[in-house]
C-alpha positions as CSV (number, residue, x, y, z in Angstrom):
1,M,184.7,170.4,54.8
2,G,182.6,173.3,56.1
3,N,183.3,176.7,57.7
4,S,182.0,177.4,61.2
5,P,182.4,180.7,62.9
6,G,185.9,181.4,64.1
7,T,187.5,178.6,62.1
8,A,189.2,178.3,58.7
9,T,188.9,175.9,55.9
10,I,192.3,174.2,55.8
11,V,193.6,174.3,52.3
12,E,196.5,172.7,50.6
13,D,198.7,175.8,50.2
14,A,198.3,176.9,53.8
15,K,200.5,175.7,56.6
16,T,198.0,173.9,58.7
17,P,197.5,175.6,62.1
18,R,197.5,173.3,65.1
19,T,195.5,175.5,67.5
20,E,192.0,177.1,67.4
21,R,193.7,180.5,67.6
22,G,195.8,179.6,64.6
23,R,192.8,178.5,62.6
24,R,191.0,181.8,63.4
25,T,194.1,183.8,62.3
26,L,194.2,181.8,59.0
27,R,190.5,182.6,58.5
28,K,191.2,186.3,59.0
29,L,194.0,186.1,56.4
30,L,191.8,184.4,53.9
31,D,189.0,186.9,54.4
32,A,191.4,189.8,54.2
33,A,192.9,188.4,51.0
34,A,189.5,188.1,49.5
35,E,188.9,191.8,50.1
36,E,192.4,192.8,48.9
37,F,192.4,190.7,45.7
38,G,188.8,191.5,45.0
39,E,189.4,195.2,45.1
40,K,192.9,195.5,43.6
41,G,193.5,192.3,41.7
42,F,196.4,189.9,42.2
43,H,199.3,192.0,40.9
44,E,198.4,195.3,42.8
45,A,197.6,193.5,46.0
46,S,200.4,193.2,48.6
47,V,201.1,191.0,51.5
48,S,201.5,194.0,53.8
49,S,198.1,195.4,52.9
50,I,196.5,192.0,53.4
51,T,198.1,191.6,56.9
52,R,197.0,195.1,57.8
53,R,193.4,194.2,56.8
54,A,193.7,191.1,58.9
55,G,195.1,193.1,61.9
56,M,198.3,191.1,62.2
57,A,202.0,191.7,61.9
58,L,203.6,191.3,58.5
59,G,206.0,188.7,59.8
60,S,203.2,186.5,61.0
61,F,202.0,186.0,57.4
62,Y,204.9,183.5,56.8
63,T,203.7,181.3,59.6
64,Y,200.8,180.4,57.3
65,F,202.0,181.0,53.7
66,D,205.3,181.0,51.9
67,S,204.2,183.7,49.3
68,K,201.4,185.8,47.9
69,D,201.0,183.2,45.2
70,A,200.5,180.5,47.8
71,L,197.9,182.6,49.5
72,F,196.1,183.2,46.3
73,R,195.9,179.5,45.5
74,A,194.6,178.8,49.0
75,L,192.0,181.5,48.6
76,V,190.7,180.0,45.3
77,A,190.4,176.6,47.0
78,D,188.7,178.2,50.0
79,M,186.2,180.0,47.8
80,S,185.5,176.8,45.8
81,E,184.8,175.1,49.1
82,K,182.5,177.8,50.2
83,V,180.6,177.5,47.0
84,R,180.2,173.8,47.6
85,T,179.0,174.2,51.2
86,S,176.6,177.0,50.4
87,A,174.9,174.8,47.7
88,R,175.0,171.7,49.9
89,S,173.4,173.6,52.9
90,A,170.4,174.4,50.7
91,L,169.7,170.7,49.9
92,H,167.8,168.2,52.0
93,D,166.5,164.7,51.7
94,G,163.4,164.3,49.7
95,M,164.1,167.0,47.1
96,G,163.4,166.1,43.5
97,A,166.1,166.5,40.8
98,L,164.9,169.8,39.4
99,E,164.2,171.1,42.9
100,I,167.8,170.3,43.8
101,E,169.1,172.3,40.8
102,R,166.9,175.3,41.7
103,A,167.9,175.3,45.4
104,A,171.7,174.9,44.6
105,L,171.6,177.8,42.1
106,A,169.7,180.1,44.4
107,A,172.2,179.3,47.2
108,F,175.1,180.1,44.9
109,L,173.5,183.4,43.9
110,R,173.0,184.4,47.5
111,F,176.6,183.5,48.2
112,A,177.8,185.5,45.2
113,A,175.7,188.5,46.2
114,E,177.6,188.6,49.6
115,H,180.9,187.8,48.0
116,K,181.0,189.5,44.6
117,E,184.8,189.5,44.7
118,I,184.6,185.8,43.8
119,Y,184.1,186.6,40.1
120,R,187.2,188.7,39.9
121,I,189.3,186.3,41.9
122,I,188.3,183.2,39.9
123,D,188.7,185.1,36.6
124,E,192.2,186.2,37.6
125,A,193.1,182.6,38.6
126,E,193.0,181.7,34.9
127,F,196.2,183.7,34.4
128,V,197.7,183.7,37.9
129,D,197.3,180.0,38.6
130,P,195.6,178.2,35.7
131,A,195.6,174.8,37.5
132,S,193.5,176.3,40.3
133,Y,191.2,177.9,37.8
134,R,190.7,174.7,36.0
135,E,190.2,172.7,39.2
136,H,187.6,175.1,40.4
137,Y,185.4,174.6,37.4
138,E,186.1,170.9,36.9
139,T,185.1,170.2,40.5
140,I,181.8,172.1,40.2
141,A,181.0,170.4,36.9
142,A,181.7,167.0,38.4
143,R,179.2,167.7,41.2
144,I,176.6,168.8,38.7
145,A,177.2,165.7,36.6
146,D,176.7,163.6,39.7
147,R,173.4,165.3,40.4
148,L,172.3,164.8,36.8
149,R,173.1,161.1,36.9
150,A,171.3,160.8,40.2
151,G,168.3,162.5,38.6
152,A,168.5,160.0,35.7
153,A,168.7,157.1,38.1
154,S,165.6,158.2,39.9
155,G,163.7,158.4,36.6
156,E,163.2,162.2,36.7
157,M,165.8,163.1,34.1
158,R,166.9,161.7,30.8
159,G,169.3,158.8,31.0
160,D,171.9,160.2,28.7
161,L,172.9,163.3,30.7
162,G,176.6,163.6,31.7
163,E,179.6,165.8,31.5
164,L,178.5,168.0,28.5
165,E,175.2,168.9,30.0
166,A,176.9,169.5,33.4
167,W,179.3,172.1,31.9
168,A,176.4,173.7,29.9
169,L,174.4,174.0,33.1
170,M,177.4,175.4,35.1
171,G,177.9,178.0,32.3
172,M,174.3,179.2,32.7
173,N,174.7,179.4,36.4
174,V,177.9,181.4,36.3
175,F,176.6,183.9,33.8
176,V,173.2,184.5,35.3
177,G,175.1,185.2,38.5
178,L,177.3,187.7,36.7
179,R,174.4,189.4,35.1
180,Y,171.9,189.6,37.9
181,V,174.1,189.5,41.0
182,V,177.4,191.1,40.2
183,W,176.3,193.6,37.5
184,G,172.7,194.1,38.6
185,G,170.7,197.0,37.2
186,G,168.1,196.6,34.4
187,E,165.6,193.9,35.2
188,E,165.9,193.3,38.9
189,L,165.5,189.7,39.8
190,G,166.4,188.1,43.1
191,P,168.3,184.8,43.5
192,D,165.1,182.8,43.9
193,A,163.5,184.3,40.8
194,V,166.6,183.8,38.7
195,A,166.9,180.2,39.9
196,A,163.3,179.6,39.1
197,G,163.8,181.0,35.5
198,V,166.8,178.7,34.9
199,N,164.8,175.8,36.4
200,R,162.0,176.5,34.0
201,L,164.4,176.4,31.1
202,L,165.7,173.0,32.3
203,A,162.2,171.6,32.6
204,E,160.6,173.0,29.5
205,G,163.4,173.8,27.0
206,V,163.0,176.6,24.5
207,L,160.8,175.1,21.8
208,R,157.1,176.0,21.6
209,R,155.0,173.0,22.6
């Protein structure tokens, strides 16, 4: 499920709009919520501020969501979907297993650079809605595990790779994004350089050869 200009990813906690105009309004709400929650956090954010950011009347909010909690859950799902589509858009047929991991990570880092609020929102989800938080990471880890198994099937990767390695790789990806994209400063590396460094670690390990 992708995002095209002027449309919204339809998520479970949103009341599905039936018109293109409704989908555009839902998209505005989700984008405004990302700004509001990213700046203020869940508890300080308010529905009235979100609707002002979205340029819509307060009462219109309830056409799409029953509560701030429902909007937050929908936003986490929406951001998870955007992470998926950003990574998927960087992949194409003919890529090798390691090339796929490098391209997917670089795409995520570019997405995170444009949407740094994702870190705060996902971190808050651990306490605001633990089920959404867990689903976000379980879904990403499952996709990585699928890629590792595909790499094993093609003969490019070890045959015993699975869930453990997928979670370890996801952990690396999340924290290099935090260090080099969200925090920045210090050693300045762009998304491609960071992805290449992680890719080298995957290919060569850490032991002297």
